C-alpha distance (Angstrom), angle and dihedral (degrees) to the residues before:
residue distance angle dihedral
X1 . . .
X2 3.81 . .
X3 3.81 91.6 .
X4 3.85 92.8 56.5
X5 3.78 90.3 47.2
X6 3.77 91.9 51.9
X7 3.77 92.2 44.4
X8 3.81 92.9 52.4
X9 3.82 90.8 45.9
X10 3.79 89.0 54.1
X11 3.78 92.5 48.7
X12 3.80 92.9 48.9
X13 3.80 91.0 46.4
X14 3.83 91.2 52.0
X15 3.81 90.4 46.8
X16 3.81 93.4 52.5
X17 3.81 92.1 44.0
X18 3.77 92.0 49.4
X19 3.82 93.4 47.1
X20 3.78 92.6 48.3
X21 3.72 90.0 53.3
X22 3.77 101.0 41.2
X23 3.87 100.5 37.7
X24 3.87 93.7 73.0
X25 3.64 92.1 55.2
X26 3.83 93.7 50.8
X27 3.80 92.4 46.1
X28 3.85 92.5 49.9
X29 3.76 92.0 46.1
X30 3.75 93.8 58.6
X31 3.73 104.5 27.0
X32 3.77 107.5 28.3
X33 3.74 127.1 -146.6
X34 3.85 131.0 -85.9
X35 3.72 115.0 -98.2
X36 3.82 94.1 -111.9
X37 3.82 90.8 54.2
X38 3.82 90.8 49.3
X39 3.80 89.9 50.0
X40 3.79 90.6 49.9
X41 3.83 92.9 48.8
X42 3.85 90.4 55.5
X43 3.87 88.3 71.4
X44 3.81 96.1 42.2
X45 3.87 99.4 85.3
X46 3.86 89.6 51.2
X47 3.82 92.0 50.9
X48 3.73 91.6 46.9
X49 3.84 93.3 49.6
X50 3.80 90.8 47.5
X51 3.83 91.3 50.0
X52 3.75 91.9 50.8
X53 3.88 93.1 47.4
X54 3.83 91.2 46.8
X55 3.81 92.7 49.5
X56 3.83 91.0 49.1
X57 3.82 95.7 51.0
X58 3.84 98.9 44.0
X59 3.76 130.9 66.6
X60 3.80 110.6 -150.3
X61 3.79 122.4 -171.1
X62 3.78 126.9 175.3
X63 3.81 111.5 -98.5
X64 3.81 94.9 14.1
X65 3.76 135.8 88.6
X66 3.84 113.6 -104.3
X67 3.83 118.5 -96.3
X68 3.66 129.9 -152.4
X69 3.73 125.8 -118.5
X70 3.82 95.0 -135.9
X71 3.76 100.2 -160.5
X72 3.70 91.4 52.8
X73 3.78 92.6 43.9
X74 3.83 89.5 52.5
X75 3.75 91.5 50.6
X76 3.84 94.1 51.7
X77 3.74 95.2 70.4
X78 3.78 101.8 54.3
X79 3.76 90.2 39.8
X80 3.82 91.8 51.5
X81 3.78 90.3 48.7
X82 3.86 89.5 51.0
X83 3.76 89.8 49.6
X84 3.74 95.3 51.8
X85 3.82 93.7 42.9
X86 3.85 99.5 48.5
X87 3.84 101.5 22.0
X88 3.81 90.4 -150.2
X89 3.79 114.1 133.3
X90 3.76 97.7 -163.1
X91 3.83 93.7 47.1
X92 3.82 89.9 47.6
X93 3.81 92.0 51.9
X94 3.87 91.4 48.6
X95 3.87 90.8 45.9
X96 3.82 90.5 49.8
X97 3.78 94.0 48.6
X98 3.81 93.4 46.4
X99 3.84 89.9 46.6
X100 3.75 92.9 49.2
X101 3.93 91.4 48.4
X102 3.83 89.3 51.0
X103 3.77 93.2 48.5
X104 3.86 92.2 48.8
X105 3.84 89.9 46.6
X106 3.85 89.9 52.1
X107 3.77 93.4 44.8
X108 3.81 90.4 49.9
X109 3.84 89.6 46.1
X110 3.75 91.8 49.8
X111 3.75 93.6 42.6
X112 3.79 96.7 -119.8
């Protein structure tokens, strides 16, 4: 009895999750968006990327001031330069990963 209940709950949860993710695409495809919403959405990817970068270079703990992850912070600047210069997302990700690996290797080698 419990197994059937759990199975049905998982199926309904999957259906609700799927519908909430697919329905905006279907609505936008046939109805379009108002111009003000389109203009707002142009800035959304930049803000998401900035939030991801900021959360990856800062350590935040409750009751303390934020601290920086210095290796990650150092890697942000050359990777950002690479991204703006070449405008290739995959190459930027590969460059950032390789740079971070080199920085961590050097930090371990130097005992930092």
